[in-house]
Backbone as CSV, one residue per row, in Angstrom:
resi,resn,N_x,N_y,N_z,CA_x,CA_y,CA_z,C_x,C_y,C_z
1,MET,106.600,107.684,104.646,106.104,106.435,105.338,104.488,106.296,105.618
2,PRO,103.896,105.093,105.382,102.604,105.259,105.688,102.012,105.480,106.816
3,LYS,100.773,105.993,107.192,100.487,106.683,108.457,100.100,104.743,109.065
4,PRO,100.485,104.838,110.509,99.789,103.505,111.280,98.523,102.800,110.675
5,ALA,97.638,104.062,110.782,96.027,103.530,110.569,96.296,102.826,109.187
6,ARG,96.712,102.922,108.349,96.635,102.403,106.859,97.707,101.112,106.818
7,LEU,98.555,101.096,107.226,99.246,100.120,108.070,98.423,98.958,108.808
8,TRP,97.556,99.179,109.612,96.918,98.445,110.130,96.065,97.799,109.127
9,GLU,94.983,99.106,108.839,93.838,98.396,107.770,94.462,97.482,106.752
10,THR,95.633,97.660,106.416,96.363,96.738,105.108,96.194,95.263,105.894
11,PHE,96.926,95.361,106.916,97.125,93.921,107.679,95.921,93.277,108.185
12,SER,94.628,94.094,108.927,93.841,93.688,109.126,92.644,93.206,108.044
13,VAL,92.780,93.541,107.133,91.868,92.956,106.026,92.684,91.677,105.451
14,SER,93.994,92.104,105.229,94.357,90.598,104.709,94.207,89.767,106.029
15,LEU,94.691,89.831,107.124,94.322,88.727,108.012,93.012,88.005,108.046
16,ARG,92.035,88.770,107.795,90.467,88.586,107.805,90.507,87.840,106.592
17,LEU,91.071,88.124,105.539,90.909,87.124,104.010,91.330,85.653,104.361
18,GLY,92.964,86.090,105.268,93.710,84.671,105.178,92.728,83.870,106.128
19,LEU,91.979,84.197,107.038,91.230,83.214,107.815,89.938,82.897,107.340
20,THR,89.840,83.443,106.094,88.354,83.360,105.457,88.140,82.874,103.769
21,SER,89.208,82.857,103.645,89.841,82.704,102.117,90.161,81.122,101.952
22,PHE,89.178,80.193,101.573,89.580,78.531,101.397,89.393,78.533,99.639
23,GLY,90.109,77.032,99.914,90.136,76.948,98.372,91.150,76.797,96.841
24,GLY,92.148,77.396,97.619,93.545,77.808,96.953,93.390,78.887,96.094
25,PRO,94.624,78.875,95.561,95.136,80.566,94.286,93.613,81.368,94.072
26,ILE,93.224,80.124,93.320,92.065,80.772,92.027,90.608,81.161,93.146
27,ALA,90.318,80.394,94.254,89.358,80.801,94.770,89.837,82.299,95.706
28,HIS,90.943,82.230,95.743,91.754,83.250,96.728,91.568,84.635,95.836
29,LEU,91.590,84.883,94.642,91.161,85.510,93.801,90.186,86.427,93.676
30,GLY,89.410,85.178,93.593,87.881,85.540,93.932,87.129,86.356,95.213
31,TYR,87.811,86.090,96.086,87.169,86.486,97.177,88.082,88.269,97.641
32,PHE,89.285,88.266,96.805,90.281,89.407,96.463,89.810,89.993,95.808
33,GLU,88.724,90.187,94.952,88.167,90.695,93.813,86.861,91.386,94.397
34,THR,85.978,90.814,95.615,85.116,90.966,96.356,85.589,92.068,97.402
35,THR,86.891,91.818,98.001,86.915,92.565,98.924,87.718,94.152,98.521
36,TYR,88.782,94.021,97.624,89.697,94.896,97.426,88.849,95.912,96.467
37,VAL,87.954,95.027,95.701,87.176,95.995,94.440,85.868,96.626,94.597
38,ARG,85.399,95.605,95.245,83.711,95.666,95.052,83.509,96.202,96.556
39,ARG,83.849,95.763,97.767,83.882,96.240,98.926,84.423,97.434,99.689
40,LEU,85.686,97.415,99.353,86.729,98.586,99.724,86.723,99.720,98.665
41,ASN,87.176,99.318,97.379,87.008,100.290,96.053,88.511,100.660,96.435
42,TRP,89.124,99.881,96.972,91.099,100.178,96.387,91.419,100.051,95.289
43,LEU,90.706,99.032,94.333,91.150,99.044,93.150,89.714,99.323,92.547
44,THR,90.313,99.227,90.875,89.275,99.357,89.688,89.179,97.908,89.612
45,PRO,88.174,97.208,89.100,88.473,95.998,87.960,89.520,96.308,87.201
46,GLN,89.647,97.427,86.114,90.798,96.913,85.496,92.386,97.021,86.275
47,ALA,91.989,97.731,87.305,93.244,97.594,87.865,93.684,96.098,88.560
48,TYR,92.350,95.793,88.947,92.942,94.317,89.611,93.201,93.555,88.504
49,GLY,92.495,93.282,87.587,92.762,92.450,86.324,94.029,92.563,85.697
50,GLU,94.862,93.722,85.709,96.197,93.717,85.481,96.891,92.941,86.389
51,ILE,96.160,93.479,88.219,97.157,92.964,88.794,97.327,91.069,88.958
52,VAL,95.870,90.799,88.879,95.911,89.337,88.340,96.714,88.623,86.756
53,ALA,96.443,89.273,86.411,97.377,88.838,84.698,98.872,88.818,85.172
54,LEU,99.546,90.166,85.608,100.804,90.064,86.035,101.113,88.873,87.175
55,CYS,100.484,88.315,88.161,100.478,87.070,89.107,100.694,86.297,88.233
56,GLN,99.542,85.990,87.583,99.725,84.349,86.777,100.951,84.500,85.884
57,LEU,101.378,85.063,85.475,102.333,85.070,84.974,103.811,84.565,85.444
58,LEU,103.911,84.991,86.669,105.309,84.602,87.987,104.755,83.203,88.228
59,PRO,106.141,82.559,88.483,106.189,81.198,89.378,105.639,81.117,90.562
60,GLY,104.923,80.677,91.359,104.433,80.566,92.824,102.574,80.560,92.333
61,PRO,102.198,80.905,93.939,100.831,80.960,94.340,100.314,82.663,93.677
62,ALA,99.776,82.952,92.460,98.873,84.118,92.526,98.365,84.943,93.364
63,SER,97.555,84.106,94.063,96.698,84.908,94.850,98.005,85.599,96.154
64,SER,98.677,84.936,96.886,99.798,85.755,97.647,100.447,86.723,96.890
65,GLN,100.802,86.597,95.776,101.322,87.477,95.140,100.297,88.526,94.765
66,ALA,99.448,88.418,94.410,98.533,89.742,94.225,98.268,90.031,95.633
67,ASN,97.949,89.968,96.440,98.093,90.298,98.152,99.107,91.367,98.129
68,PHE,100.288,90.774,98.366,101.647,91.572,98.479,101.603,92.634,97.643
69,LEU,101.029,92.539,96.660,101.272,93.579,95.444,100.386,94.977,95.951
70,ILE,98.827,94.099,96.325,97.651,95.226,96.536,98.322,96.042,97.608
71,GLY,98.889,94.776,98.827,99.680,95.546,99.956,100.498,96.992,99.755
72,TRP,101.225,96.323,98.966,102.334,97.315,98.635,101.888,99.006,97.870
73,GLN,100.396,98.737,97.061,99.971,99.602,96.311,99.460,100.789,97.341
74,ARG,99.161,99.482,98.612,97.790,100.473,99.264,98.835,101.072,100.102
75,ALA,99.961,100.566,100.780,101.080,101.168,102.243,102.420,100.965,101.718
76,GLY,102.803,100.680,100.709,104.407,100.507,100.719,104.824,99.133,101.015
77,ALA,106.159,99.658,100.905,106.740,97.970,101.042,106.552,97.562,102.897
78,CYS,106.194,98.318,103.645,105.927,97.574,104.973,104.219,97.309,105.167
79,GLY,103.383,98.061,103.915,102.214,97.395,103.584,102.327,95.943,103.192
80,ALA,102.901,95.914,102.107,103.387,94.685,101.607,103.546,93.433,102.031
81,ILE,104.812,93.702,103.251,104.928,92.701,104.161,103.927,92.221,105.244
82,LEU,103.175,93.454,105.767,102.218,93.272,106.611,100.782,92.308,105.848
83,SER,100.615,92.652,104.992,99.742,91.889,103.905,100.151,90.945,103.906
84,TRP,101.182,90.487,103.106,101.944,88.603,103.237,101.279,88.312,104.671
85,ILE,102.040,88.999,105.811,101.999,87.731,107.123,100.158,87.837,107.096
86,GLY,99.701,88.941,107.344,98.345,88.688,107.696,97.498,87.697,106.534
87,PHE,97.813,87.515,105.401,97.068,86.395,105.049,97.465,85.182,105.021
88,THR,99.211,85.515,104.749,99.900,83.831,105.285,99.897,83.277,106.699
89,LEU,99.747,83.744,107.357,100.140,83.194,109.095,98.830,82.779,109.423
90,PRO,97.462,82.600,108.977,96.586,81.589,109.411,96.715,80.312,108.849
91,SER,96.590,80.051,107.212,97.136,78.933,106.892,98.100,78.093,107.555
92,ALA,99.557,78.904,108.050,100.533,78.577,107.872,100.355,78.016,109.422
93,LEU,99.468,78.406,110.416,99.115,77.959,111.926,98.648,76.821,111.833
94,LEU,97.708,76.816,110.940,96.754,75.541,110.440,97.489,74.319,110.014
95,MET,98.327,74.528,109.223,98.981,72.999,108.619,99.785,72.943,109.700
96,TYR,100.379,73.728,110.685,101.348,73.367,111.635,100.472,72.163,112.696
97,GLY,99.411,73.065,113.025,98.453,72.394,113.798,98.284,70.905,113.277
98,LEU,97.603,71.009,111.606,97.128,69.546,111.086,98.126,68.327,110.957
99,ALA,99.734,69.479,111.072,100.543,68.115,110.720,101.045,67.427,112.136
100,VAL,101.139,68.270,113.430,101.015,67.777,114.532,99.656,67.132,114.807
101,ALA,98.290,66.961,114.617,97.255,66.424,114.929,97.206,64.961,113.546
102,ALA,98.006,64.977,112.993,97.791,64.260,111.759,98.065,62.740,111.873
103,PRO,99.054,62.470,112.772,99.051,61.046,113.040,98.269,60.657,114.169
104,HIS,97.540,61.462,114.516,96.504,60.954,115.388,94.965,60.682,114.790
105,MET,94.974,61.123,113.850,93.462,61.251,113.035,93.385,59.934,112.025
106,ASN,92.943,59.222,113.154,92.786,57.501,111.997,91.904,56.732,112.141
107,GLY,90.834,57.492,112.825,89.149,56.663,113.397,88.229,56.571,112.536
108,PRO,87.376,55.843,112.233,86.510,55.964,111.393,86.397,56.904,110.965
109,MET,85.515,58.318,111.669,85.759,59.483,111.019,86.448,60.433,109.809
110,ALA,87.899,59.586,110.285,88.805,60.620,109.790,88.314,60.770,108.050
111,GLU,88.183,59.486,107.052,87.781,59.086,105.804,86.859,60.419,105.231
112,PRO,85.546,59.693,105.868,84.579,60.600,105.537,84.837,62.571,105.618
113,ILE,85.388,62.626,106.801,85.838,64.046,107.099,86.588,64.714,105.868
114,PHE,87.817,63.842,105.565,88.444,64.393,104.328,87.918,64.432,103.067
115,HIS,87.258,63.435,102.837,86.115,63.478,101.578,85.484,64.841,101.636
116,ALA,84.469,65.118,102.819,84.028,66.224,102.965,84.575,67.435,102.708
117,LEU,86.101,67.432,102.752,86.733,68.827,102.811,86.795,69.142,101.478
118,LYS,87.200,67.986,100.842,87.274,68.436,99.397,86.571,68.306,98.602
119,LEU,84.994,67.848,98.920,84.072,68.456,98.112,83.717,69.686,98.400
120,VAL,83.782,70.357,99.363,83.779,71.861,99.939,85.017,72.504,99.194
121,ALA,86.003,72.264,99.020,86.957,73.023,98.196,86.942,73.138,96.738
122,VAL,86.074,72.001,96.193,85.579,71.728,94.814,84.495,72.894,94.427
123,CYS,83.792,72.915,95.523,82.905,73.729,95.474,82.701,75.632,95.547
124,VAL,84.016,76.030,96.159,84.566,77.002,96.466,85.372,77.469,95.237
125,VAL,86.306,76.737,94.487,86.895,77.133,93.698,85.743,77.380,92.167
126,ALA,85.014,76.447,92.296,84.116,76.515,91.177,83.133,78.032,91.210
127,GLN,82.699,78.517,92.429,82.369,79.702,92.462,83.199,80.673,91.907
128,ALA,84.352,80.607,93.039,85.348,81.704,92.650,85.566,81.874,90.463
129,VAL,85.767,80.669,89.947,86.220,80.663,88.524,85.120,81.366,88.119
130,TRP,83.721,80.939,88.397,82.382,81.245,87.779,82.548,82.912,87.891
131,SER,82.392,83.581,89.020,82.858,84.699,89.556,83.558,86.002,88.879
132,MET,85.010,85.612,88.918,85.817,86.208,88.298,85.605,85.680,86.615
133,GLY,85.055,84.936,86.339,84.997,84.383,84.893,84.333,85.226,84.018
134,ARG,82.877,85.835,84.982,82.110,86.800,84.193,82.598,88.101,84.517
135,LYS,83.614,88.431,84.883,84.163,90.037,85.217,85.313,89.991,84.567
136,LEU,86.044,89.218,84.103,87.371,89.250,83.534,87.329,88.843,82.068
137,CYS,85.948,88.330,81.855,85.714,87.503,79.928,84.593,87.980,80.110
138,PRO,84.156,89.062,79.656,82.752,89.550,79.328,82.432,89.199,77.831
139,ASP,83.575,89.396,76.950,82.892,88.890,75.571,83.931,87.507,75.149
140,LEU,82.992,87.401,74.143,83.794,85.847,73.468,85.202,85.796,73.166
141,GLN,85.828,86.979,72.697,87.290,87.003,72.741,88.160,86.698,73.781
142,ARG,87.732,87.171,74.925,88.696,87.209,75.959,88.451,85.889,76.834
143,LEU,86.989,85.345,76.340,86.626,84.070,76.665,87.659,83.231,76.225
144,LEU,87.981,83.112,74.792,88.874,82.410,74.269,90.215,82.431,74.493
145,ILE,90.466,83.610,74.746,91.886,83.679,75.305,92.344,83.224,75.994
146,ALA,91.307,83.335,77.592,91.522,82.504,79.073,91.569,81.400,78.876
147,ALA,90.442,80.525,77.517,90.498,79.275,77.378,91.690,79.012,77.236
148,VAL,92.645,79.191,76.483,94.118,78.946,75.832,94.701,78.825,76.793
């Protein structure tokens, strides 16, 4: 069984990512690459690319699956579960709060706020795709495969 410190580290990193990763699964994968590969050195770029490729083949959100698998590799089954909880809990609580508040959000500012949020999401996803594309598609052959 992994040491409690490693379990806590796995959970806290995933929680931080869950609190700060906006833009959907593709953007999340970009944040993961920055955190797990470049900043923490938990994975090599090649190992991360293999995880992303595997998770893209599976049904469901690739980012949640990748984070679960990284947690598993880092701290076993308990690490995988804690990693999933840490990453998923912030958005689940936010969605619950928005569901409760949504019926009361109908003033003149509601539409511009939602429009601005959509624009921010597009920018975040575009930045993540660009960042990951440069790393995972360094040559023309891989770029063509990714385009297909």
